[in-house]
LOKEZA-689943 format. One record per residue (C-alpha): residue in three letters; z, y negated, x. Coordinates in steps of 0.001 Angstrom, whole numbers, padded with zeros to 6 digits, always signed. Each point is the difference from the previous one (the first is absolute). Example, Ala and Ser with C-alpha at 12.3 -4.5 7.8 and 13.67 -1.06 7.14 Angstrom:
2
ALA+007800+004500+012300;SER-000660-003440+001370;
//
This chain:
736
MET+016341+010208+051014;LYS-000026-003688+000938;ARG-002535-000756-002717;ARG+002232+001698-002565;ALA+003011-001989+001164;LEU-002034-003227-000141;ALA-001159+000808-003506;ILE+003592+000559-001104;GLN+001032-003306+001562;LEU-002859-001832-001722;LEU+000901+001545-003371;SER+003637-000985+000513;ALA-000958-003533+001027;GLY-002218-000384-003055;ARG+002722+001282-002303;THR+002570-002354+001558;SER-002202-003095-000259;ALA-001197+000729-003537;LEU+002696-002152-001643;SER+000385-002646+002683;THR-003532-001405+000085;GLU-001516-002697-002188;SER+000249+001072-003680;GLY+001255+003367+001271;ARG+002238+000737-002978;ILE-002746-000929-002450;ARG-002403+002314+001814;PHE+002539+002832+000122;TRP+000585-000042-003745;GLY-003679-000620-000690;ILE-001083+003072+001971;LEU+002762+002069-001619;LEU-001181-000980-003482;ALA-003668+000365+000957;ALA+000500+003540+001321;GLY+002003+000968-003060;TRP-002554-001381-002430;MET-002876+001515+001967;MET+001654+003411-000279;LEU+000572-000503-003728;ALA-003626-001068-000444;LEU-001271+003073+001852;SER+002485+002122-001953;GLY-001524-001454-003158;LEU-003341+001515+001013;VAL+001762+003312+000668;LEU+001733-000145-003391;ALA-003304-000699-001730;TYR-001621+003019+001658;ALA+003027+002218-000640;THR+000149-000981-003665;TYR-003684+000655-000600;GLU+000165+003278+001893;GLY+003039+001096-002032;ARG-001679-001056-003228;ASP-003042+002063+000948;ILE+002106+003048+000933;ARG+002012-000022-003229;GLY-003075-000816-002067;ALA-001840+002956+001494;SER+002886+002355-000788;ARG-000185-000811-003726;THR-003794-000197-000279;PRO-001237+002876-002177;HIS-002248+002677+001494;ILE-002760-000193-002605;ILE-001874+003241-000573;GLN-003719-000420+000494;PRO-002413+001846-002311;GLY-000886+003426+001370;SER+002835+000106+002539;GLY+001740+002945-001669;ASP+003492-001508+000401;GLN+002501+000537-002797;ALA+001071-003126-001880;VAL+003768-000391-000125;ALA+000103-003347-001818;LEU-002090-002768-001516;TRP+000033-003540+001378;ALA-001263-003404-001089;TRP+000599-003530+001193;GLY+000561-003236-001885;SER+001628-003391+000428;ASP+002344-002287-001858;ASP+001978-003128+000768;VAL+003466-001442-000379;ALA+001113-003531+000821;GLY-003590-000928+000840;ARG-000487+002670+002681;GLN-002099+003132-000200;HIS+001309+003447+000783;SER-001473+003490+000004;VAL+000648+002526-002756;THR-000798+003636+000792;TYR-000475+002426-002898;ILE+000880+003611+000803;GLU-000072+003282-001928;PRO+001106+003280+001660;LEU-002070+003077-000805;ILE+002215+002722+001477;ARG+003751+000555-000014;ASP+000605-000491+003753;ALA-002495-002794+000590;PRO+000817-001972+003205;LEU+001738-003288-000701;PRO-001217-003385+001206;PRO+002173-001435+002820;GLY+003016-001868-001313;LEU+000366+002073-003187;SER+002650+002669-000513;LYS-001535+001371-003200;TRP-003054-000295-002216;PRO+000479-002405-002911;GLU-000296+001456-003486;PRO-002797-001131-002352;GLY+000700-003585-001030;GLU+002240-000671+003017;ALA-000426-002233+003044;ILE+001547-000270+003455;LEU-000009-003521+001455;SER+000799-001572+003334;PRO+003288-001954+000226;ALA-001839-003252+000720;LEU-002161+000411-003119;ILE+003071+000625-002166;ARG+001661-003165+001311;ALA-003110-002166-000312;GLY-000867+001186-003517;ALA+003489+000014-001489;GLN-000795-003027-002176;GLU-003319+001489-001155;GLY+001287+003360-001190;ILE-001530+001952+002845;LYS+002457+002879-000478;THR-001610+000933-003326;ARG-003565-001286+000453;TYR-001334+003345+001286;GLY+002413+002215-001881;LYS+003504+001201+000718;LEU+001326-000807+003478;ALA+000617+003316+001798;GLY+001093-001181+003448;THR-000950-002117+002990;ILE-002324+000564+002945;SER+001747+000412+003354;LYS-001038-001821+003187;ALA-002023+003000+001185;GLY-002490-000577-002820;LEU-000429-003757+000458;GLN-002213-001826+002446;ALA+002685-002686+000394;PRO+003615-000291-001215;GLU-000918-002707-002549;GLU-003214+001594-001236;ARG-000563+000006-003753;PHE-001319+003415-000987;ALA+000149+002312-002982;TYR-000664+003675-000758;VAL-000757+000574-003684;ARG-000524+003250-001867;PRO-001932-000909-003166;ARG+001093+001063-003455;ALA-001802+003064-001291;LYS-002097-001938-002527;LEU-001070-002526+002667;LEU-000842+002558+002678;ASP-003740-000299+000729;ARG-000636+002849+002415;GLN-003678-000838+000382;ASP+000945-003358+001533;MET+002333+001549+002578;LEU-000843+001596+003353;PRO+001141+003503+001070;LEU+001985+000186+003222;ALA+001207+002745+002317;GLY+003080-001889+001210;PHE+001097-003213+001637;GLY-000587-001173+003545;VAL-003065-000914+002041;PRO-000421-000892+003695;ALA+001237-003470+000932;GLY-002791-002535-000107;SER-001829+001658-002907;ALA+002392-001039-002783;THR-001457-001601-003112;GLY+000791-003633-000727;VAL+002677+000701-002610;GLY+003323-001762-000076;GLU+001207-003010+001905;SER-002863+000249+002502;MET-002370-001189-002752;SER+001488-003501-000166;VAL+001054-000653+003594;PRO-002379-001698+002455;ASP-001553+001897+002875;LEU+001937+000405+003219;SER-002432-002376+001717;VAL+000908-002729-002497;LEU+003726+000327+000595;THR-000363+000211+003781;ALA-002211-003092-000075;GLY+002718-001809-001963;VAL+002730+001078+002409;ALA-002146-000957+002986;GLY-000980-003384-001407;PHE+003251-001076-001638;VAL+002573+001592+002332;LEU-001531+001162+003283;LEU-001925-003229+000629;PRO+003044-002290-000505;ALA+002066+002409+002104;GLY-002603-000315+002750;ALA+000152-003794-000272;LEU+003789+000195+000320;VAL-000380+002157+003133;VAL-002371-002502+001622;VAL+002113-003015-000957;SER+003213+001606+001235;ALA-001554+001127+003279;ARG-001252-003536+000714;VAL+003308-001765-000650;GLY+000985-001951+003133;SER-003294+000954+001658;ALA-000237-003109+002210;ALA+003254+000681+001874;ARG-000754+003720+000146;GLU-003442-000556+001490;ARG+001473-002351+002614;ARG+002432+002718+001012;LEU-002756+002629+000189;ALA-002117-002411+002049;LEU+002930-000357+002398;PHE+000220+003806+000233;GLU-003686+000144+000834;ALA+000385-002692+002663;MET+002733+002144+001553;GLY-002423+002919+000195;ALA+000762+001865-003250;SER-002882+002100-001296;ARG-001213+000062-003575;ARG+001782+003321-000433;ALA+003304-001531+001134;ARG-000422-002937-002375;ALA-000761+002405-002853;ILE+003146+002028+000753;TYR+002076-003187-000011;THR-001486-000967-003377;LEU+000778+003471-001329;GLY+003599-000509+001055;GLU+000116-003227-002014;ALA-001475+001462-003181;GLY+001055+003649+000256;VAL+003545-000322-001334;PRO-000768-002089-003137;ALA-003120+002062-000763;THR+001961+003262+000202;LEU+002864-001399-002051;GLY-002446-001188-002655;ALA-001535+003464-000300;VAL+003462+001584-000213;VAL+001065-002394-002770;ALA-003210+000704-001931;ALA+000512+003749+000413;SER+003517-000281-001401;LEU-001410-001753-003069;LEU-002321+002986-000581;LEU+002729+002652+000237;PRO+001042-000103-003712;ALA-003580+000956-000968;PHE+000511+003382+001703;VAL+002807+000987-002381;LEU-000607-002043-003192;ASP-002918-000840-002276;ILE-000338-003762+000519;PRO-001318-002185-002868;PHE-002114-002958+001104;PRO+000667-003479-001453;LEU-002623-001802-002121;VAL-002119+003169-000369;ASP+000443+003125-002093;PHE+000160+002396+002951;THR+002627+002250+001538;LEU-000431+001368+003512;SER+000452+003776+000164;THR+002373+001214+002705;GLU-002143+003140+000381;ASP-002967-002098+001115;VAL+002144-001947+002464;GLN+001491+003142+001546;ARG-003419+001603+000365;CYS-001232-002896+002171;ALA+003156-000564+002083;VAL-001915+000335+003285;TRP-002395-002753-001054;PHE+002891-002419-000510;ALA+001168+000660+003539;GLY-003533-000737+001132;ALA+000024-003236-001997;GLY+003165-001137+001788;ILE-001397+000822+003435;THR-003303-001703-000874;ALA+001803-003133-001179;VAL+001945-000280+003268;VAL-003148+000633+002048;VAL-001943-002637-001966;VAL+002707-002643+000450;LEU+000388+000704+003718;THR-003768+000081+000520;VAL-000420-003352-001717;ALA+002853-001480+002038;VAL-001593+001185+003271;LEU-003601-000909-000828;LEU+000888-003498-001164;HIS+001645-000710+003384;SER-002228+001991+002348;LYS-002313-002658+001417;GLY+000406-000821+003674;ARG-000899-003074+002008;LYS-003677-000742+000465;SER+000505-000883+003666;THR+001721+002368+002374;ARG+000692-002830+002439;ALA+001964-002251-002367;VAL+003707+000789+000022;ARG+001253-002668-002393;PRO+001423+001668-003153;THR-001829-001274-003059;ALA-000046+001050-003601;GLY-002941+001950-001332;SER-002934-001852-001488;GLN+000529-001376-003494;ARG-003728-000107-000715;LEU-001775+002390-002342;PRO-002596+002545+001138;ALA-003413-001460-000779;TRP-001038+003069-002019;TRP+003033+000151-002285;PRO-000963-002643-002619;TRP-003558+001368-000144;ILE+001245+003275-001471;PHE+000956-001829-003203;PRO-003510-000497-001506;PHE-000880+003659+000578;ALA+003334+001110-001504;PHE-000574-002282-002987;LEU-003517+001361-000543;PHE+001336+003556+000306;ALA+002714-000680-002619;VAL-002345-001672-002509;ARG-003126+002135+000399;GLY+001331+003207+001519;PRO+001330+001521-003263;GLU-003463-000310-001591;LEU-001510+002193+002719;ALA+002816+002558+000084;GLY+000222+002994-002317;ASP+002400+000161-002905;ASP+002598+001919+002022;LEU-000097-002460+002915;ARG-000437-003255-001911;LEU+003669-000873-000257;PRO+000950+001017+003590;VAL-002936-002061+001305;TYR+001112-002970-002052;ALA+003612+000334+001166;LEU-001108+000263+003639;GLY-002192-003081-000392;VAL+002802-002041-001577;ALA+002378+001022+002790;ALA-002574-001018+002643;VAL-000528-003380-001674;LEU+003716-000745-000205;ALA+000416+001067+003635;THR-002803-002227+001361;LEU+000274-003106-002208;PRO+003039-001315+001980;ALA-002149+000094+003156;VAL-002597-002174-001719;ILE+002677-002521-000961;GLY+001424+000087+003532;ALA-003451-000613+001517;LEU-000701-002800-002471;CYS+003337-001683+000690;GLY-000590+000397+003752;TRP-003385-001692-000336;LEU+001459-002793-002128;GLY+002949-000386+002378;GLY-002128-001519+002760;ARG-001524-002499-002457;LEU+003424-000902-001379;ALA+001336-000552+003514;ILE-002857-002384+000807;ALA+000541-001848-003299;GLY+003742-000230+000639;GLY-000568-001467+003474;ARG-002427-002591-001297;LEU+002152-000998-002960;GLY+003256+000009+001927;PHE+001626+002742-002096;PRO+002104+002119+002378;GLY+000824+002596-002650;LEU-003686+000610-000722;LEU-000772+000144+003725;ILE+002734+002565+000726;ALA-000800+002121-003060;GLY-003706+000004+000798;ARG+000536+001137+003561;ARG+002474+002653-001118;MET-002421+001361-002614;SER-002855+000020+002504;ALA+002038+001733+002719;LYS+001809+002549-002207;PRO-002257+001364-002749;ARG+001820+003355+000245;GLY+003173-001724-001167;THR-001908-001277-003022;VAL-001260+003525-000721;ARG+003532+001412+000147;PHE+001295-002746-002273;VAL-002626+000451-002772;THR-000547+003794+000126;ALA+002854+000938-002304;LEU-000913-002830-002397;ILE-003602+001252-000231;VAL+001144+003583-000615;MET+002410-001202-002698;ILE-002747-001880-001880;GLY-002346+002985+000232;LEU+002651+002420-001254;VAL+000957-002168-002975;ALA-003672-000436-000934;GLN-000621+003763+000152;VAL+003085+000708-002104;HIS-001231-002452-002657;LEU-003449+001567+000128;TRP+001021+003634-000431;THR+002739-000634-002554;GLY-002368-002092-002146;LEU-002899+002439-000280;LEU-000729+001029-003580;GLY-003282+001355-001319;GLN-001965-001784-002717;ASN+000437+002790-002568;ALA+003731+000167+000704;THR+000212-003746-000598;LEU-001859+000394-003315;ALA+002325+002853-000986;LYS+003017-002163+000706;HIS-001432-002785-002147;THR-000674+002522-002777;GLN+003599+001215+000023;ASP+001231-003595+000053;ARG-002009-000659-003170;ILE+000638+003137-002079;GLY+002710+001902+001875;SER+000536+003492-001422;THR-000901-000845-003603;LEU-003079+002237+000469;LEU+000005+003218+002023;SER-002935+002174+001002;VAL+000751+003693-000611;ALA-001970+002801+001663;PRO-001292+002643-000060;TYR-001325+000469-003505;ALA+001047+003430-001322;ASP-000739+002285-002928;ALA+000889-000991-003550;GLU+003338+001837-000130;ARG+001319-001600+003195;VAL-001101-003491-001049;ARG+001710+000487-003413;ASP+003225+001076+001719;PHE-000168-003002+002318;ALA-000631-002425-002872;ALA+002848+001537-002020;GLY+002445-000511+002864;MET-000804-003694+000522;PRO+002429-002686-001241;ALA-000592-001362-003499;ASP-001231-003379+001266;THR-002706+001522+002234;GLU-003601+000616-001030;LEU-002608+002228+001648;LEU-003729-000695+000362;LEU-002898+002046+001370;VAL-002199-001652+002634;ARG-003587+001185+000489;GLN-001369-001498+003178;THR-003599-000132+001211;PRO-000132-001454+003505;PRO-002390-002867+000783;THR-003299+000800+001731;ASP-002959-002006+001265;GLU-001693+000383-003386;SER+003083-000307-002240;PRO+003054-002285+000216;GLY+002335+002743-001219;ARG+001884+000566-003224;ILE+003458+000933-001233;THR+000922+001154-003488;LEU+003536-000358-001380;SER+000888+002442-002784;GLY+003216+000365-001903;THR+001804-000549-003249;CYS-000105-003367-001700;ASP+003583-000698+001094;ALA-000909+000770+003592;LEU-002991-002351-000088;ARG+002035-002772-001604;ALA+002594+000377+002768;LEU-002716-001456+002251;GLU-001040-002535-002669;LEU-003271+001855-000575;PRO-001743+000481-003358;CYS+000167+003387-001702;GLU-003734+000092-000797;SER-002585+001026+002566;SER-001225-002839+002190;GLN-001075-000807+003540;PHE+000148-003075+002232;HIS-000098-001248+003577;PRO+003596-000389+001205;ALA-000815-002942+002273;ARG-001495-001964-002905;SER+002620+000709-002636;ARG+003535-001137-000683;LEU+001892+003240+000273;ASP+003493+001202+000611;PRO+000600-000263+003800;ARG+000639+003745+000093;VAL-003512+000718-001321;ARG-001572-002359+002547;GLU+001941+001573+002857;LEU-000848+003530-001191;ALA-003695-000922-000170;ARG+000119-001635+003438;TRP+001427+003078+001685;SER-002015+002529-002027;LEU-003324-001794+000540;ALA+000683-000948+003634;GLY-000300-003684-000841;SER-003538+000269-001451;ASP-001043-001692-003235;GLY+000064+003223-002020;ILE+000463+000679-003679;VAL+003203+000934-001830;THR-000391+002042-003195;ILE+002716+000414-002619;ALA+000128+003116-002204;GLN+002714+001273-002316;GLY+000695+003705+000410;PRO+002278+002700+001457;VAL+000979+000013+003675;TYR+000127+003798+000372;GLY-002703+002664-000081;ALA-002619-002245+001664;THR-002676+001309+002354;ALA-001640-002029+002724;ARG-003727-000649-000204;ALA-002280-000198+003020;GLU+001307-002337+002727;GLU+003061-000814-002121;SER+003648+000277+000966;LEU+002912+000228-002411;SER+003491-001404+000395;LEU+002828-001352-002089;VAL+001800-003322-000136;ALA+003494-000484-001368;VAL+000566-003423-001566;SER+003202-001747-000968;ASN-000289-001046-003641;PRO+002324-003031+000234;GLY-001513-000951+003354;GLU+003122+000857+002003;SER+000174+002017+003204;LEU-000227+003773-000323;SER+002424+002356+001701;LEU-001998+001204+002993;PRO+002391+002861+000955;LEU+000059+001288-003598;LEU-003796-000024-000387;ARG-000465+001706+003359;GLU+002459+002741-000898;LEU-001670+000508-003392;ALA-003442+000196+001629;ARG+001142+002621+002517;THR+001821+001913-002733;HIS-002866+000195-002533;LEU-003372-000903+001581;ALA-000046+001558+003470;ALA+002304+000694+002911;ASP-001729-002717+002031;ALA-000526-002518-002821;SER+000634-003694+000599;ALA+000811-003086-002031;ASP-000617-003164+002009;PRO-000626-003720-000487;LEU-003553-001203+000559;GLY-000971-000205+003668;HIS+003118+001905+000992;SER-001756+002066+002681;TRP-001120-003174+001776;LEU+003530-001346-000053;LEU+001237+003244+001540;GLY-002492-000541+002800;SER+001305-003524+000491;ASN+003532+001373+000081;ASP-001073+002235+002884;LEU-001174-003188+001694;ALA+003369-001535-000786;SER+001682+002977+001671;SER-002139-000577+003087;ALA+000808-003704-000226;ALA+003695+000882+000115;TRP-000630+001726+003326;VAL-001845-003100+001194;ARG+002988-002146-000978;LEU+002399+002323+001833;LEU-002100+000187+003160;GLY-000776-003702-000228;LEU+003691-000817-000271;ILE+000713+002063+003124;GLY-002876-001687+001815;ALA+001166-003436-001121;CYS+003508+000687+001317;LEU-001456+001123+003326;THR-002217-003064+000172;VAL+002861-002355-000815;LEU+002010+001691+002753;ALA-002884-000461+002425;ILE-000388-003652-001047;GLY+003714-000580+000551;ILE+000071+001629+003448;SER-003207-001726+001103;ALA+001069-003408-001306;LEU+003494+000257+001451;ALA-001294+000933+003451;GLU-002755-002613-000106;LEU+002364-002753-001079;LEU+002495+000910+002703;ARG-002747-000145+002598;PHE-001364-003211-001499;GLY+003445-001579+000071;ARG+000433+000830+003694;GLU-003405-001457+000795;MET+000551-003197-001971;ALA+003589-000709+001019;PRO-000816-001620+003394;LEU-002778-002109-001549;SER+002309-001197-002764;VAL+002602-001026+002568;LEU-002550-001828+002140;ALA-001458-001760-003055;GLY+003469-000932-001197;ASP-000982+000808-003592;THR-000074+003312-001841;ARG-002574-001289-002505;ILE-002721+001107+002378;ASN+001032+003553-000876;GLY-001078-000511-003578;SER-003511-001030+001037;VAL-000367+002921+002398;VAL+001333+002481-002568;ALA-002361-001368-002651;TRP-003093+000476+002156;SER+000795+003084+002054;LEU+001853+002048-002653;LEU-000522-001451-003474;PHE-003741-000610+000354;PRO-000803+003624+001046;ALA+002288+001320-002753;LEU-001733-002081-002696;LEU-003400+001003+001386;ALA+001071+003660-000149;ALA+001187-000421-003601;ALA-003319-001542-001076;LEU-002299+002392+001853;GLY+002167+002996-000850;SER-000221-000760-003728;VAL-003788-000530+000076;ILE-000674+003130+002069;SER+002346+002062-002211;MET-001981-001096-003046;TRP-003253+001106+001646;LEU+001580+003324+000959;THR+000440+000860-003686;THR-003783-000050-000554;PRO-000623+003763+000508;ILE+002634+000795-002660;THR-000607-002784-002540;VAL-003758+000643-000084;GLU+000642+003350-001707;GLY+003231-000769-001865;GLY-000524-003584-001112;ALA+002018-002943+001347;PRO+003637+000883-000693;VAL+001431-002647+002325;PRO-000882-003604-000980;GLY-000843-002516+002695;SER+003107-002004-000833;THR+002080+002875+001379;TYR-001440-000519+003454;VAL+000548-003747-000256;LEU+003660+000604-000855;LEU+000191+002544+002818;GLY-001324-002516+002513;VAL+002260-002756-001291;GLY+003037+002293+000118;ALA-000784+001028+003564;GLY-000454-003655+000917;VAL+003357-000946-001481;CYS+001657+002803+001964;ALA-001734-001257+003156;VAL+001263-003537-000600;ALA+003556+001263-000494;LEU-000247+002151+003135;CYS-001303-002851+002137;ALA+002646-002379-001369;TRP+002550+002512+001190;GLY-001775+000038+003372;TRP+000156-003799+000256;ARG+003712+000062-000635;SER+000533+002826+002496;THR-001937-001747+002762;SER+001842-003257-000615;GLU+003355+001762+000287;ALA-001187+001842+003126;ALA-001004-003325+001552;LEU+003466-001439-000558;ARG+001587+003033+001712;TRP-002488+000240+002867;ARG+001171-000528+003584;PRO-002034+000446+003199;THR+000544+003450+001547;LEU-001408+001916+002925;ASP-002974+002130-001002;
//
């Protein structure tokens, strides 16, 4: 009973003294914000899991139950899958054909579309409004409800082909819709979204890591005065348990309030679909409600993490049980801490090469986090080692500022670590954001250059169809558009490859080609840029041969190892109407026909990268805000402490200029060192990614990053000089 009463008294004493100690208000608000952000970061992991689980559940419910040969099941419908794109993003198109009157409907549909009709998702209708998406697949017969979509903003389409375009032999028989969760086919939005491990690695690296840094920084605010008080408690006979309870009383209220505030910010997601900024994603309220218990666990975990960090960072007792003088805890670093850095760096750079494809990105993210967490310790140890040398040099040269700064750096390397940690994390985050938002494959880059050169003046049309369908397609094209047949023989080890362009004389002249039969090497001839680009993509960049032949574009048959396709060419050299040609192709050639610029599929892949890059920008922005907050709290507390330490010396010296020298060496020097080393290490950390994807981030970016961080450090330390000078003018001797 007495122990319970003592614990209550200690909690009450800690709560009462939380705001009255050194930097108490800063620590209170820092812990409140740290607990709130930690809960939001953990909730981000919960949201990622809930979203992927919901996507899998809804995807499984609409996945067709394909009838296997010999199973004896009755087919109720035919099913086929295809893809298309609007506004540079791919989406799935499902072709369906019921075989019986009461065939079960796919989820999200209230009726079967008639032949030549389509049912689209609301997001697809909005995104493709400017491209004629409502008529591209036929007559619009309705919209897909949320029950049939993997996510509220998914772009999806159900199409029932026209009777003359219905190719039953290319469709699969099905017995209904719905398969067990976890066995759904990769159709729909799940095709273009990264794996769950990728998103969780991004949340952990860009949000959880900065939130953890904010927790540590906030818990250590005013640590010197707090450790003196705990040392006094120990001298009076308080046990480690009693000191921990007192610390819990200090941090318990702000940590709980922070979790409550964060929980209130999550409440709207339980009743509304919340769109995310900067990314094309809307959070489904169904997914949030399904994982409500996990959010409660995230809040409890956040509070426990903050309180645990607060206790562990102030848990050390006196080394001697006989000494009763209250002293602050040691400001020196554990000897093993800086030595973790080289192993973490090796793990980050070489670890992904040894990991499997599924674990490569999580291993890389874990390595980067370990490097950013241990690099400040290296800088603190280095500054501590240099501090003793600077103190000796200051004594010999008669520079009091250098002497004081050197001794301070040597005696308090932990203070240096606290001061540069947030700056190091900021540099690492910005470098990673630049890295992941700049990735673009080589073929995607070539495709972009191709479209910059020729635009949509030439479109590749596929598949090649029978003579009647090709005639109907050609008859529907605008008057200023010509059609050519492309026979393509791919390059091999023995042959460089060949393409043959056939068409009317007007069609050949539209590409500035002669009407008579001829052949040439495209790389060695002066040709229309459209012919060179067509040859480059058709021959995979090899030095093949282009043959010209006048003749019809319909009724052709492919020879051995040949493939047939069509190209639509603008006669005056102006851009073709992409929506019109796509609608004509799907109306006359095939239900899944396409009309695309050269290299379009590679650009779609790069657009998927751009979508992932948007997530990186969003998460990076959140992480940057957290890091700036941590930098502000750490710098404010450090400068307040520094001002109190320097005020008596400034008064005794009779000149506040000594503050500038001490600030320059003990604060500015470590900050500039952190900016330089942080930029260099961040550049090396990109090696595992840039080896496979090229070098998307030029070296000048890291130079600018280091210079920018250095400028911020100079501005911060100038503010510190001014603050210490003002504190010196206000300082008066007091009992301590």
